[in-house]
N, C-alpha and C positions, 0 to 999 in steps of 0.2 A: 504494500500500500504506500502510495506517495500522495502528499498533499502540497499543492502549490497555492500561493495567495496572490490574488489580483489586488494590488494595493491602491485603493481609492479612498483612503481615509475612513470616514464613518460608513462608507458604502462598500468597503472591501468584502471580498467573498472568497471561499476556498474552491479549488478544483481537486476533487478526489479522483485518483487514478489507481486502478487495481483490477485484478482478475477475480471475478466472482462476487463483486460488490453487491449485485442485486440478489444474491443468494444468502447474504450475511445479514440476517435480521437483527442481530446484536449491534452490528456496526450502524445499520440504518437507524435503529431506535436511539442510539447514542449520539450520532452525528447529523443525521438527515432530518429527522422529525422536528428538531429544534428550529429548522428553517421554515416550517409551516406555522404561520402565525395565528390563524383562526381555527375554526372547527370544520371547515369544508375545503375540499380540493376539487379541481377539475383536471382530468388527464387527457391531453390531446395527443393522438397518435394517428397512424394511417393504416390502411387495409393490409399492408405488407407486414408491418412491425407488430401491430396489435395482437395477432394470433400467436406470436412468438414470446412476447414479454409482458403483455398487459396483466395477466394473472399474477405474475411476480410483483408487479407494482401494487396491485390490489392487496396482496398479503402484507406488503410493507407499510401501507397507509391505512390499514384496517381501522385504526382509532378515529379516522376522519370520515365525514360524509363525502363520498366521491361521486362525481359525474364523469362519464366517459364521452369524449367526442372523437369520432373516427372519421378521418378525412380520406379522400382518394389519394393515391400515391403518384407523385411526379411533379417536376418543375412546372409543368403547364397548369397546375392547380395552385400555384403560389400567386393568388390573385385577390383583388378586393372582394370578389364573390365568395371565396373560401373564408376570408376574414369575416364577412357578414354571417356566414353559417355558424362560425364560432360564437359570435356575439349573440345570435338568436338562441342557440342552445344554452348558453350561460344565463341569459335572461329567463328562459323557460325554467331553468333549474334554480332560479332565485339566488344566483351567485352574488355576493356583495363585496365590499372593499377589503374584507379580511380573507376572502377566498384566495388560495394559492394555486396557481396553474402549473402543472407539470408537463413539460414538452418532451415526449418520448418518441424519438425517431431521428431522421437525418436532418440535413440543413433546411429543407423546405418546412418541415414540421417546426423546427426550432425558430426559424425566422418569422413565419406567419403567426405562430402561437405567441412568440415574444412580443410582436406588434399588437396582438390582441390584449396581452397583459399590460402593455404600455398605455393603451388607450381605453380599455374597459373601465368605466367609472373613473376616468382620468388616471388610472394606474393601479395595478395590483401586483403582488409579489409573484415571481415565477421561478421555477427550477429547471435547469437544462439537464436532460438525460439523453445524450447523443448515442446513436447506435450505428452510425457510419463513421469510417475513418476521417472523411473530410469534415464532418461536423465536430468530431472530437478535437481535431487539431486547429480548427479555424472558426466556424460559424457559431459554435456554442459558447465561445469565450469572447468577451469584449463588449457585449450589449448592443451590437447592431441587429436591428430587427426590421422587417419590412416585407413588402410584396412587390411583384413586378407589374409593369405597365406594358401594353403592347409596343410602345415606342422606346422603352428602356428598362433595363434590369435594375431592380432594387431602388427605383426612383421614388417610392412612397414608403416612408418608414420613420423610425424614431430610435434614439439611443435609450436603452432601458436595460440596466444590468440585472442579471439573475441573482438570486440569493446564494446559489451554489451551482456547481457543475459536477455531475456524477458520471464518470467514465469507467464503465465496466468493459474491459478489453475482450472479455469472452463473447460479447455480442458480435464481435467481428467474425466469429466462426460461422455465422449465418449470412454474411455479406458476400454477394457475388463478386467474381474476379474483376469485372469491369469497374464496379463501384470502389473496390479496394485500390485499384490503380489510380482512379480519379482522386482519392484521398492522398495518395503518395505525391501527386502533383503539388498539392499545397505544402506538404512536408519539404519537398525539394525547394520550393520557393523561399523558405526561411534561410536555407543555406546560401542562396545567391543574394539574398538581401544583406546579410552581415555575418555569415558563419561558414567560411570556406572549409574548416575542419569537418563540419557536419557533412558537406558535400563529399569529402573523401570517405567518411564513414558510410554514407549512403551508397556510394559506388561499390564499396567492399561488401556491403550487407544487403544489397537489393534482392538477391535471390532468397535470403532469409525472410525479408518482409513479404515477398510474394508467396512464400510458403506458409506465411502466418506464424512464424516462430514467435512464441509469446514474449521472450526476452527482447528480441529485436523490436517488435511492435511497441512494447512498453517503453523502451528507451527512446524511440523516435517520437512517440506521442508526448512523453514528458519533456523532451528537449524542445519540441515545437511549441507546446503550451507555455513553456518558460519564456520563449521568445515573445509569444503573443502577449502574455501577462505583463512582461516588462514594458513593452511598447504601449499597451493600453494604459498602464499606470502613468506613463510619462505624457500621454496625449490621448485622453479618453475620447474626445469628439473630433478627432482627425483634423486638428488645426495645423498640423505640420508633420511630425515624424511618423504618425500612424499611417499616413498615406503610402509609406514604403511597403506596407503589407499588400498593396495593390499591384505589385510587380506582375506584368502580363495581363492584368485584369481589364484594362481599357480595351485592348485588342480582344481579349476573351469574351467580355460582355457583348461586344459587337457581334462576335460569332454566335453566341447563344441567342441573341435577339434576332439576328438576321436569319438564322436557320430554323427559328421556331423553338420556343422553350421546351426542353426535354429531349430534343433530337441529338444534341451534343450535351454530355454531362458537363457540369461546371468545371471539374478538374481537367477534363479533356480540352475544353476551350482555353483554360488557363495555361495548359502545357503548350499548345500552339502559340498562345499569346506571349509566353516567355521567350520562345524562339524569335518571334517577331521583334520583341523588345531588344533581344540580344543582337539581332541583325542591324537594327537602327543604331545601337550602341557601337557596333563595329564600324558603321559608316562615319561615325564621329571620331574613330581612331582610339576608342577607349578599351575595347577588347579585340582580340585577334581572331582571325578566321579559324585558327585551330581551337581557340577557346569556345567559339560558337559551335564548332563541331563536337566538342566535349559535352556541351549542354544538350545538344541533340542526342548524343549517344546515351547519356544518362536517362533522359526521358524515354528513349526507345527501350532501354533496359527495363523500365517500369511499365512497358506495354502501353505507352501513351502516344498520341499523335503529335507529330512535330511540324505538320503542314496545316494551314487553315483550309477550310472547305473551298472548293473551286466555284461554288454557287454564289459567292459574294465577290463582286468586282470592286476595284479600287474606289470608285465613286460611292458605292453603297457603304463600304467600310468607313470612308470619311464622314458620311452623313450619320451613320450609327455612332461613331466615336464622338461626334459633336454633341450628342445627348448623353452626357456622362457626368457623374458627380464630381469629377476632377476638372470640369470646365468652370473657371472662375472669371467673372467679368468678360465672358465671351472668349476666354483664352484657354486652350487645352493644356493641361499639365500631364506629363507622362512619367512613369517610374522607369528609369533606364539604368544600365549597369556602367558605373564609372570604371569598375574592374570586377573580376570575379570575386564575389563575396563583399562587394561594396556597391550598393544601389543608391541612386539619388532621385529627387523629384525635380523635374525640369520643364519649364515652358519655353526655354531658349534653345530648342532643338532645331535642326535643319529641316524646314518644311518640305524642301525638295527631296531630301533623303527619306523622309517619312513616305512621300508619295511613291518613291522607288520601291520601298519595302511593300507597300500595299499593292503596287502594280505587279511585282514579282509574285506575290501571294495569289 
């Protein structure tokens, strides 16, 4: 068992990481139930995860009056309509301001449930219980919540920190291979942001991660969450440093939106986006051709795509990227690589070079 702290002063919260946490009633009673403030809970999950883990959650929160809300599964359901479904069922169950929401599932469940918690009766407590690797290392930590809009991903949302994050690594045993690789993309991202030693470790241990070696997964999750926790503590609402976590994301979000939500997994789009960010960085002379090749090789080793879809042309890419949270005062900011293991946020990039990257894609 490992416990990390997201240091936000009076709003600090723990990230519990371990194997079999959801089976450990003693641990839950001692550590988790204290984060439930009232007498009622609502557990939001989806049709894929609920049959696997919902009964375990019921046994752990048996002292509380619980309501289940089961959503359809997929990025295409991360919408205002799904959000309204949650509101309706919470109102029908007479949930109040002391109700605690438990988000049981992957990133979509965590994001849309978190936004429901942020906005229901102007804010209630919630707990993240991620069951995908991507959610464990990224979306469950840091308080970003929201839904997609047809014109842009994650454009409607709020910052709302959870009371705690519960990461049971054994839930990854039921995760399919494609989703596992998508989560590894976000893990790789942390290395290229500011931890080159982690990249070396990932290169040496990728086969163990893909084989779901418990020790390798636990190490990668812990190290990734530590990076995320440190950055969130320094810049909770993305006024500066936290934007580094978006390496590859402006390109990747354009892919997700352009291809239709759910056709490319988030991690797959981020993988191709990281390569595009590396290629633009190379055109500025910051990284070498061989370093870009090494990025491609590591992502391929994780069974991730390294080329964007051919269905989106350069003009469409530009239009999609112009609707992005990193556009400020009409100026696009990109996360680029000043060197391997050192990323920067820049609006002063060569626009012609960007068009060349988009055209090549």
